[in-house]
C-alpha positions as MATLAB code, in Angstrom:
seq = 'MTIADDMLQLMETRRSIRSFKPDAVPKELIDKVIKAGTYAATGMGKQSPIIVAVTNKELRNQLAKRNAKIMGTDMDPFYGAPVVLIVLAAKERPTHVYDGTLVMGNLMLAAHALGLGSCWIHRAKEEFESFEGQALLKSLGIEGDYEGIGHCVIGYVKGVEPKASPRKENWVYYVE';
ca = [
    -158.146 -365.845  170.629;
    -157.332 -364.117  173.903;
    -157.667 -360.437  174.714;
    -153.884 -360.181  174.459;
    -153.969 -361.764  170.989;
    -156.706 -359.329  169.952;
    -154.637 -356.371  171.178;
    -151.532 -357.576  169.379;
    -153.577 -358.079  166.193;
    -154.859 -354.487  166.444;
    -151.303 -353.219  166.828;
    -150.194 -355.189  163.772;
    -153.108 -354.136  161.543;
    -153.529 -350.436  162.434;
    -152.466 -348.238  159.535;
    -152.516 -344.515  158.885;
    -155.580 -343.660  156.814;
    -155.436 -340.896  154.244;
    -158.934 -341.033  152.794;
    -162.060 -340.645  154.908;
    -165.785 -340.707  154.247;
    -167.566 -337.475  155.224;
    -169.968 -339.444  157.465;
    -170.314 -338.192  161.019;
    -168.863 -340.375  163.761;
    -171.280 -341.034  166.646;
    -170.339 -339.197  169.829;
    -170.331 -342.505  171.728;
    -167.456 -343.772  169.556;
    -165.561 -340.480  169.808;
    -165.913 -340.614  173.591;
    -164.531 -344.168  173.686;
    -161.515 -343.141  171.611;
    -160.924 -340.127  173.862;
    -161.260 -342.211  177.026;
    -158.529 -344.536  175.722;
    -156.325 -341.475  175.197;
    -156.793 -340.402  178.798;
    -155.407 -343.739  179.985;
    -152.065 -343.366  178.227;
    -148.998 -343.610  180.421;
    -147.554 -340.242  181.469;
    -144.364 -339.291  183.269;
    -144.833 -339.830  187.006;
    -148.575 -340.140  186.334;
    -148.847 -336.328  186.105;
    -151.198 -336.422  183.080;
    -149.748 -333.408  181.273;
    -151.789 -333.791  178.041;
    -155.222 -332.489  177.181;
    -157.409 -333.409  174.211;
    -159.500 -330.901  172.261;
    -162.203 -332.800  170.353;
    -163.317 -330.917  167.238;
    -166.448 -332.087  165.436;
    -167.647 -328.607  164.459;
    -167.199 -328.545  160.672;
    -166.420 -324.813  160.497;
    -163.687 -325.023  163.135;
    -162.364 -328.259  161.628;
    -162.021 -326.501  158.265;
    -160.291 -323.486  159.860;
    -157.791 -325.807  161.537;
    -157.212 -327.633  158.251;
    -156.593 -324.345  156.449;
    -154.058 -323.186  159.082;
    -152.326 -326.548  159.087;
    -152.126 -326.571  155.278;
    -150.653 -323.069  155.301;
    -147.894 -324.186  157.686;
    -147.247 -327.150  155.381;
    -147.132 -324.827  152.362;
    -150.072 -326.335  150.481;
    -153.780 -325.811  149.960;
    -154.774 -329.495  150.210;
    -156.807 -330.803  153.159;
    -154.127 -332.110  155.537;
    -156.850 -333.963  157.469;
    -157.781 -336.074  154.400;
    -161.495 -335.358  154.773;
    -161.731 -336.784  158.304;
    -164.752 -335.301  160.106;
    -163.190 -335.479  163.603;
    -159.964 -333.868  164.784;
    -158.641 -334.759  168.229;
    -155.948 -332.234  169.086;
    -153.434 -333.398  171.663;
    -151.617 -330.694  173.596;
    -149.376 -331.155  176.618;
    -148.342 -328.830  179.433;
    -144.803 -327.597  178.790;
    -144.078 -327.462  182.532;
    -143.669 -331.247  182.571;
    -140.276 -332.439  181.269;
    -141.985 -335.487  179.713;
    -144.789 -333.566  177.994;
    -143.859 -334.516  174.407;
    -143.557 -338.192  175.325;
    -146.793 -338.049  177.316;
    -148.671 -336.554  174.372;
    -147.114 -339.060  171.991;
    -148.429 -341.950  174.081;
    -151.888 -340.338  174.067;
    -151.747 -340.177  170.258;
    -150.852 -343.888  170.117;
    -153.766 -344.826  172.362;
    -156.172 -342.700  170.300;
    -155.118 -344.368  167.048;
    -155.315 -347.900  168.464;
    -158.722 -347.245  170.030;
    -160.064 -345.827  166.760;
    -158.900 -348.951  164.924;
    -160.446 -351.214  167.573;
    -163.780 -349.440  167.044;
    -163.742 -349.765  163.255;
    -162.536 -346.229  162.564;
    -159.546 -345.021  160.622;
    -157.026 -342.567  162.023;
    -153.926 -340.648  161.087;
    -151.416 -338.573  163.057;
    -151.196 -335.153  161.462;
    -148.195 -333.037  162.396;
    -147.740 -329.259  162.683;
    -149.797 -328.918  165.902;
    -146.735 -327.391  167.581;
    -146.509 -324.585  165.024;
    -150.272 -324.215  164.850;
    -150.693 -323.652  168.574;
    -147.611 -321.466  168.946;
    -149.258 -319.011  166.530;
    -151.354 -316.061  167.620;
    -154.449 -317.686  166.079;
    -153.806 -320.983  167.869;
    -153.288 -319.257  171.209;
    -156.456 -317.208  170.662;
    -158.428 -320.359  169.869;
    -157.313 -322.051  173.072;
    -158.159 -318.943  175.074;
    -161.622 -318.771  173.439;
    -162.195 -322.378  174.548;
    -161.245 -321.514  178.132;
    -157.956 -323.412  177.963;
    -155.372 -321.686  180.124;
    -151.740 -322.660  180.500;
    -148.618 -323.095  178.444;
    -149.326 -326.027  176.125;
    -147.372 -327.456  173.229;
    -149.239 -328.955  170.293;
    -148.241 -332.610  169.980;
    -150.457 -333.733  167.108;
    -153.852 -333.918  165.494;
    -155.397 -337.379  165.546;
    -157.925 -337.333  162.734;
    -160.562 -340.038  162.851;
    -163.463 -341.162  160.724;
    -164.723 -343.974  158.553;
    -162.249 -345.304  156.018;
    -162.975 -344.464  152.388;
    -161.744 -347.306  150.216;
    -159.484 -350.139  151.287;
    -157.259 -349.951  154.354;
    -153.589 -350.183  153.410;
    -151.609 -353.277  154.334;
    -148.492 -353.126  156.476;
    -145.147 -352.871  154.755;
    -142.727 -355.696  155.481;
    -140.779 -355.082  158.672;
    -137.196 -353.943  158.103;
    -134.231 -356.154  158.864;
    -132.214 -355.505  161.994;
    -135.172 -353.930  163.786;
    -134.421 -355.833  166.988;
    -131.132 -356.801  168.606;
    -131.316 -359.418  171.341;
    -128.820 -359.384  174.177;
    -129.194 -362.620  176.114;
];
């Protein structure tokens, strides 16, 4: 198998994980996932996104509680994942949402490549538009006008990884 085949296989087998073991993820693996995120394509190469890596259990639980409140539930929206990688992007860039989305994709693929599960959790936009979200960023020394793109939760998969659903018909139209 070639590197290209390996990459394509990762793309085909990556699934969103919704059940994580509580086991800590080594910092070396987290750093590799984050590094992959920093190499995502961005509009004009301006690198509008930033990543906030949360491994502190207390802060992780506060974020989960806020996210659940926005969703209107009291369940853990992070599915027990011990690591939350928050992707934010500078609103000054017209491509900031797309830039952050590509970062999220890289994070999820890198996690899968390293034997970790991941899931994109929404509501980062609402979370970081709130007073509490803005205060958190300020307390971390993050200045600027950022939009929350998503939370990439990562950790070790609890149970069996789901299989891909069959691909829909008419997904691709060729014009030759």
